[in-house]
N, C-alpha and C positions, 0 to 999 in steps of 0.2 A: 787160173791165177789167184784162186781164192785165198791162198796163204799169204799173199802180199797185202799191204795196207790199202793200196789203190789199184784200180783196174787200168793200168797204164802201158801194158805190154800187149803186143799181138804176135801170134806165131806165124811162121812162114806159110803154112797151109791155109790159114785164115786169110792172109793177105792175097794169096793167089786166087782165092775164091771171090775176092772183092776188087779185082783189077779194073772191072768195068763200072764200078760204083762211082757215079759222078759227085756224090757227096763226100768223097775222099780225095785228098791230094797227097800223093806219095812224094817225098822229098829225100834226095840223096845228098849228103854232105860228107865228103871224104877228106882225109888229111892230104891225099894225093888227088887233086881235082881232075887229073887226066884220066882217071879210071872211069869216070862217068861216060866219056866219049867212047870208050872201048865197049862197054856193055853196062846196061842198067835195067832195072825192073821196068817193064812196059808202063808208060804213062808217068814215070818218075821225073820230077823237076830237079835239075842239078844246080846247087849253089856252090860257088867257090868261097870257102870260108874266109880267105884273105882278101879277095877282090870284091866280093859281094857283101859279106857280113861285117866287115870292119871299116871304120872311117879311114879314108885314104891319106889323111893329113896327121891327125892326132892319134895317140895310142889309146883307142877306145872303140867301142862298137857303135853302130848307127843309132842316131836319135830316133824317137818314136815316129816322126813324120817320114823320114827316109826309110825306116824299117817297113812301115805300112805301104809305102810306094813300091818298094822292092817286091814284097809278097803279092800285092795286088797286080803288079805288072806281069807276074808269072802265072796269074790265074788263080791265086789263093785268096779266098774271102774269109771273113769272120765266121761264116756259117760252115766252112769246111772242117771236117776232121782231118788233121794232118798226121801222117804216119812217116816217121823218120828212120833212116838207116844209113850206114856208111861203112867205110873200111876201118881197120885197126880196132875191131871190136866196138865200133860205134862211138869212138872218142868225140868226133865233131858232130855226130848225130845227137849225142847226149848234150853237148854244148848248145846246139841249136834248140833242143827241147827246153833247156833251162832259159835260154834267150827268149823263146816264145812265151814261156810262163812269166818271165820278167815283164813282158809287155802285154800280159793279160789274156793270152789265148788259152782257154781252158781245155778245148777238145783236141788234145795232141797225144799221140801214142809213139812208143819206141818199138821197133821190130826186135824181138827177142833173138838176137844173133845178128852178126854183121853181113855185109854183102857177100863175103866169102861163103857163108853158110847157105845163102840163097842159091848161089852159083853151084856150090858143091852138091846140092840136092837135085841139080838138073832142072831147076825151075826156069820159066821163060825169061829171056833177056832181049834187049834190042839196043841199037845205037841211034834210033830215031828220037829226035827231040820233040816232045809233045807241044802241040799248039793250043794250049788252053786259052780261052778268051780272057781278056783283062777283067779283073774283079776289083771290088772295094775291100780293102783291109785297113781297119783303123786300129792302131796300137794305143793301148791305154798308157797312162804315165807309168814309168818304171817302178816295180815293186822292190823297194829296198829291204824288204823282209827276207829276201833270198839272195841279196848281193852285198858282199862286204867290200869296203874300200880300205886303203892303207891305214887311215887314222883309226878306224874301228879295230883293225888287227893290232895296231900298236897298243890301243887301250885294253885289248884282250889279254895282254901279257900280265896285267895286274888284276885280272878278273878270274872268274871260274870257268870262262869259256874254254872249250876243248878245241885245240888246233889239230888238224889232221893233215899230215904231209903224205900225199898219195904218189909221190915220185918213187923212183927205184931206190933201194937201200944205198947204192953207191952215190947217188945225188944227195940223199938225206945226210949221209955221214960226211960229205965234203970230199970224198974220194974223186968224184967227177963234178965239174962245174956245170956240165950239161951232158946229156946222152950223146954218144957218137952219132954224128950226122946232124945234130941240132945245135951246133956251136953258135949259130947266129941268134939263138934264143937263150943264150947263157947270161951270165951276170959277172960283175967284177969280183964277187966273192962267192965261195962255195959254202955249203952247209945247210942249216935249216933254221926256222924261226924257233926261238927258245921255248921249250915246253911242249913242242909238237910231238904227237904220236906218229910213228912211221907205220902206215897201213897202205902198201902199194895198191893202186886201183885194181890191178889184174887179179888180186886175191878174191874179188867179188864175182868172178865169172868162171864158168867151166871151160874145158878145153876147146869147145866149139864156139865160145863167145856168148853162150846163153848165160843168164844169171843163175847163181846158186839159189837154193831154196831160202825162204824167209828165216827158217831156223838156223841154217848155216851162216847166213849173213849176220843175224843177231849175235850168234856166238863169236863170229870174227871180230865185230866191233866192240862187243861187251868185254872180250878178252883183253882188249887194249884200253879199257876204262873209258870208252867214249860214250856209251849209252847209259850214263848215270843220272841223266836229267838236266845236265848243264847244256847251255847253247853250244853249237858246233860251227866251226869255220873250216872248210876244206880248201886246200891250195895245192898247186903243182908247179909247173914251169910257166905256162901262159894261160891256164884256166880251163883247158879242154878235158884233161884227165880228171881234174877235180870236179868238173861238171858231171862226169860219169859217177863219181863217188857221191856228189850231191844227189843225183838221181836215186842211187841206192838208198841213202839215208832218209831223204825227204819223201820220195814217192813209194819205194818198196817197203821201207820199214816204218813210214808214217811219222817221222820226226819233223815237226813243224818249225823247229828252232834251228834250222841248218842253213848256212849261207855258203856261197861260193865266192872265194876271193880271186877274181879273174885277173887282177894285176899279177898275183902269184910271185914266183921267185924272180922272174925277170925284173920286176919292180923292186921287191924287197932287197934282193941281192945287190941292187945298184943305189939304194937310198943312202944318204949320208946320215951318220949318227943313229943307226938303228942296230939293235943287238943281233948277233948271229951265233949259233952253236954248231959245233962240229962233232960232238960226242955222239955215240950211238945209244 
């Protein structure tokens, strides 16, 4: 992975060779949490992104204390290297990676390819839930250098900040208010944040879900005027696809001035008196 800015990916063969390494905790986070019970990488801990990783009352993720308690209760400590993977080309695995970075856990990696790649290669799986002993995980205060909130996005409309909409072209143009099957995550209005560049998240990966080369990624984002030195804010519908793009820009391409707007379109499209564009 020498062509990427940071050593943050692991390959499937490397992970298979380290399944018995007690210094590693493998974590699966799927869009469809039921997949974990069907089959997962041996030793992998399964998190339900909606039930485990989100506050159950307000529209936000867990605070640092609850986040630390969750990971510690599943046997993950601050000393563990965490390797993440999941379905849908690692949407929610990348979201959890960003989440861990937000709370200060530095030793985290993303599997280069989703659970479908692991299974398709005939690598070992199990339905057994691991019984890792409880551990201590202390989350540091949230790092706002990588998280954008709505007021900052609104301020960015009058600044040089580059906004990147990673949703489908149909969502960006306003043709669809939400992707089919995701109507519950829609908004009152369709369209995109004014001035945003449309760079769908999937353009960053190959057919098997592995990431394109650093040169290909740099060409993709440079071609849309994103890598010109200005700060970047990525957004999607609820923040998971944009976390994938944040991972590409921040970790693989080494851009330190990239934030993920996790409120994303479900928030912006429902806000009163904020601008929306529908042109392509």
